[in-house]
C-alpha positions, 0 to 999 in steps of 0.5 A: 256276121259282123256281130259274130266277128265283133263278139269273137274279137271282144272275147280275145281282147278281154282274155288278153286283158285278163292275162295282162292283169295276172302277169303284170305290166312289165312282162305284159309290155314285152309279151304284147310288143312281140305279139303285135309284131307277129299278128299286126301285119296279118291284120292290117294292110302292109300296103297302107303302112308302106304308102304312109311311110313313103309319103312321110319320108320318101323312098328309103332303104327297106331295112329302115322301113322294117325297123320303123314298122317293127317299133310301131307295132311294139309301141302298139302292143305296149299301149294295149297292155297299158290300158289295164294299168291306166289307174296306176298311171293316174295315181303317180307322176313317175312314168312321165316328164312334162316339158312346158309345164309352165304353159299348163300352169298359166292356163290354170292360173288365168282360168282361160280355157284353150283347145288342145290338139295332138295325134296318136303318138306313143300312149296317146291316152296319157296326154288328157290324163296329165292335163286333168291331173294338172287341174285343167277343166277338160272335155275330150272328143273321141271316136267310139270303137266300131266293136260295140262289145268292147266300146262300153269297156273303153268308154268306162276306162276313159271316164274313170282314169283319163277324163270324165267328160267324154264327147263322141264325134258327130253332130250331137258331139258338136252340140255337146262341145259347145255346151262345155265351151259355154261352161268354161271347159278346155277341149282336147282332140286328136287331129291326125286322122282322116275325117269326112266332114273336113277340108282337103288340106296338104299333109306331107304335101298330099291332100288329106281330109282334115278337121277344121274344128279347132280353128272354128272354136279358136276363131268363134270363142277366142280360144288359144290352140295348144299343141301337145306331143308325147313320146315313149322313151326306151325305158317305157317312161314317157315325155310329154311336150306342151307347145306354146299357143299357136300364133293367130294373127287374124282372129276374124271368123272367116273361111280363109282364116279357118283353113290357114289355121288348120293348115298350120296345125297340119304342119305342126303334126307333121313335125311331131311325126318326123320326130320319130315316125315309129311313135305314130300309128301308121296303120291308119289310111290318112290319105284315103 
């Protein structure tokens, strides 16, 4: 039954991708912003989204919540349409402004790898792409799609247009990550979603399973941790902000330091979410 479901889903998605290719990016953004606003609430749990918003912003006017959610679905739809045009984004810089570019230049000049951390904001795929375009030796950790009809397409798209070095989450992925570290690669990963192998740490004052992998790498291999944030502007261009490396006072590899660093990262992700909650994917049950 699940195989049939995945097959039907993939047919719909591939049909949509064909339409996006035929009608162009500008029109596709408008069309799928509208489609996701109409269809998204029928597929994803409204309760999860509202619970997430309440944890982030507290109780507030329902009309404000509705606008945030509508903007989130619009961004979701536009990001979906942009997958077909990642190759175009790869060849140009006109779609994005980078704040903190000097930090990236310094990483390249020093030839000292770091670990980049971020969350699912705006078109999150563009962050790794821009790092590679700045000639940073990079490997990215990703979670494969559940739909095995769609996942090969997504993996190929990411390898071709975003970052050739893709590491699947999991035990084998950890071994692969270590291999890249030993070859002097920087590592990039999203740290905003729930994990099963992490520690329960406060996120917006509610306990949430949190990955400790960035902290482990930073302490064991003496990597700096560099947060990155991206947001979509009103004209559908993007602004990417590269933060200064996280200040780590005690670099001794210990459980206490690992948890303290992971908590610091959670606080930074909180600040990113609060900049504009509609830029974050609110459909994920972060506190499950």
